[in-house]
Structures are given as structure tokens and as C-alpha cells.
N, C-alpha and C positions, 0 to 999 in steps of 0.2 A: 754303707762302704763296708770291706771286705775284708777279714784277717784270716793270713794262712797260717793261724797256731788256734791254739785253745787253751785255758786256766787247766791245771791237774783237776782231776777228779770230775772234770765239763761231762756229762751226756748230752746227746743230740734230744733236742726240745720235742724231736718228729719220736722217735724210736724209743728213746730211754735206753738206750746202750751205752756206755763211756766209748768216749771217742779215741782216746788211747793214741794219736797222731796223728790222724786220719780226717782232722774238722776244720771246719771254719768258722770263725766266730763273726757273725752279722753287727754293727754297729748300727743304729738309729738313734734320731735324737733323744730318746728318753727309753730306750732298752736295749743290752746286748742278749744274745741268741745264739748258742752252736748248734751245730748241725753239721753232719758223716758229709763229707766231700761231695757223696753220691747223690743225697738228697739236693747237696746244694745245685750239683749239675740241673736237678729234675725241675728243682725248683727257677731255675734259667729260663730252662723251654718253655717252663709254662708258662711263666712272664713274656716272655717273647713270643708266643704264641696271642696272647691274652690282649698282649698291646704292640701286635705287630706292627700294624698303621703308624703308629706313633714313632716307634722302634726305627721303623727303615726310613721316616721320614729325618730323625733326627743323624740316622748316620749317614744318607747321601747327603742332607745341606753341609755336615760336617766335609766331607769328601768335594764336595762344590765350591765351597771357602779357599779348597787347596788347589784345584785350579786355574791354571796361568791365565783362560780365557775369562774369568767371574771377573765381575768387576759390580763391586756392593751396591751401588746407585743404579741398577739396570734389571729388569728382568731374565731370567733364568729361558737361553732358546732350549724348550723340552728337547730338540734331537739331539742337543750334546746327550743328554740321559741314553735316549732309545739307541745311541752309537755306542754306549760303552757298556761295561762288566751287568749292568743294574740289573739289566733284562733277566738275564741269567741268576745274578746274586741273588736278587728276594726268592725266586723260585726255589732254589738250592738252602740257604736257609729254613724255610716255612717245613720245606721236607725233612729237615736233621732234627730241626726240632718235635716234627709229629712220630719219625722215627725215635728218637732220644727217650719219648715220653711214652711210646708202644714195650718199650725193655722192660 
């Protein structure tokens, strides 16, 4: 979980620079970490690429559940996915993350 605020006088755990209103606090079970928002952006894209198949499966699964043709007890017909926006969306998301990490 992340919170878009930071403690007074917090420093980015990556750069060591004071956050001064441009940070995010990441809250884990056993830790709290503060980072600049631009670092958070890079981390997001890194982990999206690192876990891309799992990430996309989760997003597609949630999308399928919201479709009117989805029936929980039946297998999903793959033609519903190939005819949807997912063919182009996964390529766009992958490319966005590559570009973000090159900047």
C-alpha cells in the first residue's frame, strides 16, 4: 500500500534527499519506506515488467469478471479476449514501461 504524503523531514530511501512534499510513503507489513514520486514511478514500471505475465493475468481476470458474458462456473472462451482491446493493451502497457525505464 502507498500513501501520497510523507512525514516531516523524511528523506527518500533511494536518493537520500529531503522529500519536501514530493514523496510517497510505502507501507509494508513490517516497514515504512519514503521515496520521491519519480522513484515510485520507476519502481512501478520495473515491477510491472518484472512480473508482467502475472500482472496482466490479474488485470485481465478482473476485467473478465465484470463482463456480462462471464459465468463463474464455465471456462472463458478465448475468442472473447482476442476480439477485445487486450491484444493492443498489453503491448501498449509493456512499451510504456520500457520507455519509462529508459528515461
